[in-house]
N, C-alpha and C positions, 0 to 999 in steps of 0.2 A: 633260705635255709642255711644254717651254719655248716661248714665242712666238718669232716670227721675229727680233725685235730682240735677244732674249736669245741667240739662236744666233750672230748676227754679233758680239755683244759678247764672247762666249766665244772666238770664233775669233781675235779681235785686239782687245786692250784699246784704249780711246780714247786713252790716253797715247801708244801706239806708232805713231800716225799722223803724228807730227811730222816724222820723216825724209822721209815722202812729201810732206808740205806743203813742205818745203825744196826738194825736187826739182821739184815743180810750180811753185813760185815762180820758180825759176831758169829753167825752161822756158816760163813764162807759159802753162801748160796751160789751155785753155778749160774752163769748168766742166762742159760736157756730156761731156768726155772723162775726167772724174774719177769713179771708182766712187761710186755713191750711198752705200754704207756708209761710205766714207772721208769723204765730205762730212758725214755724221752724226757720225762720230768727231771731226771737227774742233771740234765743240761742247765737247768736253772741254778744249780749249785756248781756248775763248771766241770762236771765229769761226763765223759762221753764214752759210750760203749763201742768197742772195736771188734766186730765179729770176725774180721779177716785176720786179725793178729792171733793165730792159734797157739796155745789155747786162748780163748777169748779174753780180752783185757780191756782196760779203760785208759783214756787219755784225760789229762787236765789241762785247761787253758787258763793261764794266769793273766789277770787284768793288770796292765801297767799304764795307769792313767798319765797322760802327758808324756809318755815314753820314758818315765823316770824309774830308775832302779838303783838301789843302794848296794854296796858291797856285801852287807849282811844278808840282804834279800837274795842276791845272786848266789851266794854260797849255800843258802838254804835250798834254793831250787836245784842247784847242782847235786847236793847231798840226797835230796828226794829222788832225783833221777837215778842216782847210783844205788841207793838202798832199796828202792821199790820198783824202779822202771828198767828200761833197756839201756840206760846210761847215755841217752841222746837228748839234746835240747834243740827244739825247732823255733826259730823266730818267724812270726807270721807277717803278712802284708798289712796288718793293723797294729804292728809293733807289740803283739802279745808274745808270750813264751808258752810253748806246749811241751808237756812231758808225756811220753808214751810208755805203755807196758805195765800199768798199775793193775793190781788185783783188787777185788771187792773189799777184802779185809783191810786194805791200805787206805781207803778213801777217807774215813774219819780222822786217821792220824795225819794225813796230808793236809786236810782242812785246818786242823789244830795248829800244825806247824806253819802254815801260811799266816794264820791269824796272829801267831806269836811274833812275826816279823812285819806285821802291818801290810800283808798281802791278802788278796782275795781272788777267787775264781768265779765268784757269783755272777750269774746272768751274762755269761760270755757266749752263750749260744741260744739257738732256737728263737722264739719270738720276743727277743729282748734287745735293749740298746747295747751295742757292742762297745769295745774299748774306745774311749774318747781320747783323741790324741791331737797333738799340735806339730809344728815343725820340730823334729827330734832335738834340735839344738836351741830351742826356745829358752830365753833367759841368758844365753851365752853369746849370741850373735852381736857383733859390733854395729851392724846396720839394721837391727830389728826395730820396727816401729813400737811394738808392745810385746811384753812377755805374756803369753796366753796360757801358761800352765795353771794359774789360779782359776781361770775360767773352766778348764778341763775338769779340775777337781770339784768346783762348785756345781757344774752340770751333772757330774757323776753322782754327787750327793743327792740330787733330785730323785734318782730312780733306784739306787741300791737299796734293797729291802723294801721297796715300795710295791705293794700288791697290785696297785692300779697301773703303774707304769711298767710293770713286768707282765702285763697282759695286753700286748699289742697284737694287731692282726698279723704282722710279720716282723722281721728284724728291722733295726733302724741304726744307721751309721752317722756319726757326728764327728767333725773335726774342725779345727781352727788354725789360722795362720796369721802370725804377727809380722811377717815380712812383706815387702812390696812386691816381690816376685812370687807368684802363685803357681806351683807345679801342677802337672796333669791330674794328680791324685784328687784334688779338691773338687773336680767336676764330676766325680762319680760317687759322691756321698749323698745321703738323704738330706743332710743339713750341713752347710759349711759357712763359717764366718771368716771373712777375709779382710784383714786390716787395710785401711787407707787413711791418708792424711788430707783433711779438708780444713783449710783456713787455720792451720796449726792445731787442729783438734784431731785426735785419733778416733776414727769411727770404723764400723764394720759393714762391708757389703755382704749380701746374703745370697747363697745358692741353695736351691731346694730340688729334691726329687731325682738326683742322679743315681744310677744303678749300673752294676755290671750284670752278671747272671744271664738267664735265658732270654730276657727281653731287655737288653742294655739300652741306656739312654743317658746322654749328658744332661747335667742339671739345668733347670730354668733359673734365670735371674729374678730374685724377688726385689722389686724396685723401691727399696727403702735403705736408709742408713740407720744403723743401730749403735747407740752409745754404749760405752763400757758397762755402765750400771744397768743396762737393759738386756744384756745378752742372756742371762739366766732366765729371766721371765719370758722373753721371746721364745727361748727353747722350750720352756714348760708349756706355753700355749700351743706351739706346733705339735708337741708330743700329745697333748690332750686332743687336738684336732684329729690326729691320726688314730688315736685310741677310740675316739667316739664315732668317727665317720669312715674310717678305712674299711674295706670290704673283708668280711669274714666268711663269705660264701665260697669263693673259688681261690685256692691258694695261689694259683698263678696270676691272680689279679689283686693280690693283697698288699703289695708294696706301696709305699707312699706315692710314688710316681703315678700310679693308676688313680689315686684319689685326686691328684692335681689335674690329671687329664679329665676327670669328671667335673670338678668344680672350677678348674682354671686357676691361674695365678691370682686373678681377681677374687676368687672365692676364698683363697688363703688370706689375702689382705683384709677382706670383710670380716673373717673370723678373728683375726688379730685385732682389728679396730674395735670389735665388740667385746673382746675378752681381756684386753690389756688396759691398765689404768693410766696409760700415757699414750700419746700420739707419736707415731714413727715419722721420721723425716723422709719425705719422698726423694727418690733419686733414680732417674732413668738411665744413668750412665752405668754400663756394665763393667765388671772387673776386667782388667787387662787379661787377654787370653794367655794361656800357658805357652811359653816360648822355650821351655827347657824342663828337663827333669832335675830333681834335687841332686846336688853333688854332695855326697855324704861320706866318701872315702878319701882319706888323706889327713893332712894337718889343717886345722882351722883356728885362726887367731880369734880370741874371744874379746868381749867388750873391755875387759881388763887386759891391756896389751901384753902383760907378762904371763898370761895363762893361755893354754891351748887345749883344743879338743882333738883327740885322736880317733878318727873314724876308720874302723877296721872292716875289711871284706870278709864276709862269712859265706862261702859258696853255698848257694841255694838256701841259706838260712839255717843250715844244720851244723851243730857243734857237739862235741862230747862233753860229758859232765866235768872232765878234767879241765877242758878249755874254759868253761864258764867259771869254775872255781879259781883257775889261774888268773882270769881277768879281774875277779873280785879282789884277789890279793894284790895284783898289779895296781888297781885303782887306789888302794890304800897306801901302797908303797910310794907311788909317784904322783898321786893326786890326793883328793880328799874323800875318796870312796864313792864318787858319783859316776854312774854309768847311764847310758841312754840306749834304748833299742830304737830301730828305725823301721819305717814302713817299706823300706827296700830290703828287708830281711838281713839287716846288718846290726852292728853294735858299736858303741863309741865309749871312750873314757874321757871324762871332762876334767877341767881344772888342773892340767898338768903344767907346772912352771917351765919356762923356756929352757932352763938349764937341765931339765930332766927328759927332754923330748927323745933324745937318742936312746937313753937308757930304757925308757918306757917302750919304744918301738922294738928294741932288742928283746925285751922280755916277751912282748907279744909274738915276735917271730919264733921265739923258743916254744911257744904254744901252738905254732902252726898257723898263726894269723898275721896279716900284714896290711899296711897302708898302700902297698904297691900291687894292686890287683891287675891282672892282665884283662884286656877288653872282653874276652869271652866270659870270664867269671863276673866281671863288673856289670855286664849288660844282660845277664840271664837271670830268670826267676822261675821257680816251680812251686806248685802247691804240694800238699801232703801226698796225694796220689793213692792208688789202690793198695799200696803197702799197708796202710792203716785205715784210710777213709772208707766208710761203708758205701758211699754213693759214687765214688770215682769209677770211671769206665776203664781207665788205663793207669799204669804206674807213671810217675812223673820224675821224681828226683833221680831215680836210677837211670831213666832214659835221658834225662838232661845231662847228667854227668858223662854218660857215654857220648852224647851228641857233642858236648864241649870238647872231649878228647879227640873225636873224629875230625871236628872242624879245626882243631889245633894242628893235627897231623897234616891237614890240607893247607896249612899256613893262611887260614882265612882270618882276616882282621875285621872286627866290628867297630867301625869308627862312628860312635854315637848311635848305633843300631841296636835296638832292644829286642830280645827274644823272650817271650813269656809262655810258659807251658802249664795248662790246666788239665786236670784229669777228667773233667766233665763240663757240661754247659754252665755250671754255677760260677765259673770264672774267678775262683779264689786267687789265682795268680794274675788276674786282670789282663787276660789275653786280648780283650777287645781294644785296649788302649796301649798296645805294644806295636812297634814297627812290624814285627813278625809275631803273630799270635797263633798258638797251637792249642787246639781244643781236642781232647781225647775222644776217640771213637773206636768201634770195632770194625775191622775191614775184612772182607771176604777175599781169600786168595786160593790158588789151586790146591795148596796143602792144608786148607782149613781157615778158620777165623783167627785173625791176629790183631794185636794192638796197633793202633795207628792214630793219625791226627788230621783234622781239617785245618787248613792253613788260612789265616787272615793276614792281609797286608795293609799298611797305611793307617794303622791305629795310633801312631805316635804324633809327633809335632809336625804340622804342615800348615804354617801360618797361624793356625790355632789347633786345638785338640779335635780329633775326629775319632769315630769308632771305625775299627778295621773293616775292610772289604773282603768278602770271601774269595779266595784265590784258587785253592785246590781242595777237593773232597777225598777223604779216605787215603791219605798218604801213609804207607807202611813205615814203621819205625826204621827199617833198613833203607828206605828210600829218602828219609828225611835229610840226611847230610847233603845229598846231591841237590835236592830241591833248594835248600837254603843257600848252598854255594852258588847256584845258578842265579837266584834272584838278587843276591848281594853283588855278584860279579856284573850282572846287567846294570844295576844301579851305578856302580863305580864307572862303568864304561860309557853310559848314555846320559847321566844326569846333567842338568845345567849347573853352572857355577853357583854355589850357595843354596842349591835345592836339596832339601832333606830327603832321606830315604822314603819316608811316608808321603811326602809331597810328590815325589817322582812316581811312586806306585799308584797313588790315587789318580794321578793324571793318566797313567798307562792303562789302568783297569776301568776307566769310565764306562766303556761300552762292551766290556767283556763279561761273559758268564763263567762261573766256576765249573771246571771239568772234574769228573771223577777219575782218579788215577788208577791205571790198570797194573796188572802184575809185571808186565815187561817194560813199563815206563821207568825212566831214570835208572836204567840198568847199564852201567858202564863197565868196561873191561877191568879186571883185577890184575895187577902186576905184583910179582913177588921178587924182592931183592935176594939174590943168591948169597949175598954176603952176610945178611943178618935176619933174613926171613920177614922183613918189613913188608906189609901189604899196602899197596897204593891203588886207589880207584880213580880212573880217569881215562880219557881217550888215548893219552900217551903217558909213558912213564915220566917221573920227575927228572929234572936236570941232574940232581944228585939225591941220594937217599937221606931222608930226615933221620933214619935210624942209625946209620953208620958212616954217613958222608961219602959212600961209594958212588962211583959215576953211573950214568944212565945205562951203560952197557951191561951192568950187573942185573938188570931187571928182565924177568921173563914173564910173558903173558900167560895167565891161567885159562885153560879151556873150561869155561863154566857150563858148557852144554852137558858134559859128563856128570858134573856135580848136580845139575838140575834133574837129569835122568835118574840119578841115584836117589835123590830126595823123593821123587815121585814113586820109585820102587819101594822105598822105606815106608812111605805113607800107605801104599797099597798093601804091603806086608802087614802093617799094623792093623789095618781094617780087616784083612783076611783072617788074621789070628783071632781077632775079637769075634768074628762071625763063625769061626770054625772051618773056613774054607782054605785049602792049601794055597799058599802064594805062588804066583807064576811070574817069570821074568822073561 
């Protein structure tokens, strides 16, 4: 029996809701008066209802195939965010761009303006094939085996506006890489093509069935080599296999990985042999495991030695509309108007001549963006979170910004240690494949339920890529800085030479079970500098104050017992007032 979502998908295709959207836009229909199933169908057109953004609003997710963006397109997105939205731009972990804060009457205009600059938001959500991307600098890299952007566009052309390939059991992620070094990202895709050189011929190894989400799994190796001219047809066949045989009964068993578990890699090979007009070359040699993350911030010399790509740090992927407009102008002024978004939530300007490097970086700095990101900004990632997302359990970008600042105050350095924060088990920030993964949860405390996180360690590079191991359950957001400081400090103190953070913690946690964190865990004394009121948390005050450079003797310890008692009294007072009972102290 098909699940409830499959029922309404069969009753009315997602494409067919657009006429209703036009009517709702004309009438300015409130979100609460639009059928829930039609709100879901709007995702086939790239518009997402946001109940938490009061008054209720919509988000659009722009498809940027191959991570490519022109100056004209960037300006149009910026102006849409300014005219119709909240004025913010979010870059996602699939190198899309999202604009929040639209109203129903704006949606047809937004779609028209996208179309005018050759952009689309179609099929970027729900049971569709998401943004197809490559290495963000594909076509620019001097050591690239093959430029994979054309493959990204050809694959996208297969399914855009296709009623058949927009009717999948669940979402499907595809990416390609034309370099010899394959980063961790490619092992968590439904389908990855990884370039390799065999006897002077460029071929592709294939990975299938990788997922993040509630049931994460690293991809299987499909033991074949695919020629350049075969990539699109192999993709078509695998999509048809998933469409025809993927489960439509239980949503939590609908991803491609579950079909592979059912029929095996051998079953996939049998289907391809039956449905392709050519034979695939066998290859049992697996791709080289990921040994590093992509380095995408800084200056990168291009294939043409006189041109450079400027990779900019965008903290947690969020920009203002002015910043995106400014980058569009910068790309035309110092380059040829070519920009690239990255799956690390960053953005880059391509084709900058050597003589203009400093001028371009200066203009970027004037916009508040830089090639010189500190380790805390460079190594952190966060999803949309409950600020806008309907399913998020916790806020993320706000918590991560605060976490970064608190860790910075503690002078904590993240040398190659990645922290990813997701607001729910869906893992949009890929917390399962981070050195420190944070999954949003609700935690019970003395004063009520609060936002918190389950902590995973060891999901980064450790000889090869691994999924993180559960370390702590229900860590309150206020406890988070101390937990992270302790696990990082332990690694620096005890690791073997050359051992990565993830390798150390995978070895350490082999026989340990995750413990639930209590209210009084990770509660260290608070010290206040009498010179500048700077707050320091730790067993001892710092040697000097990071706020005013005052000496240690300026610090006084705060008696937190009185504060805790006052908080308990305030909570009891609130409860008493709500119940009509006079509070007692």
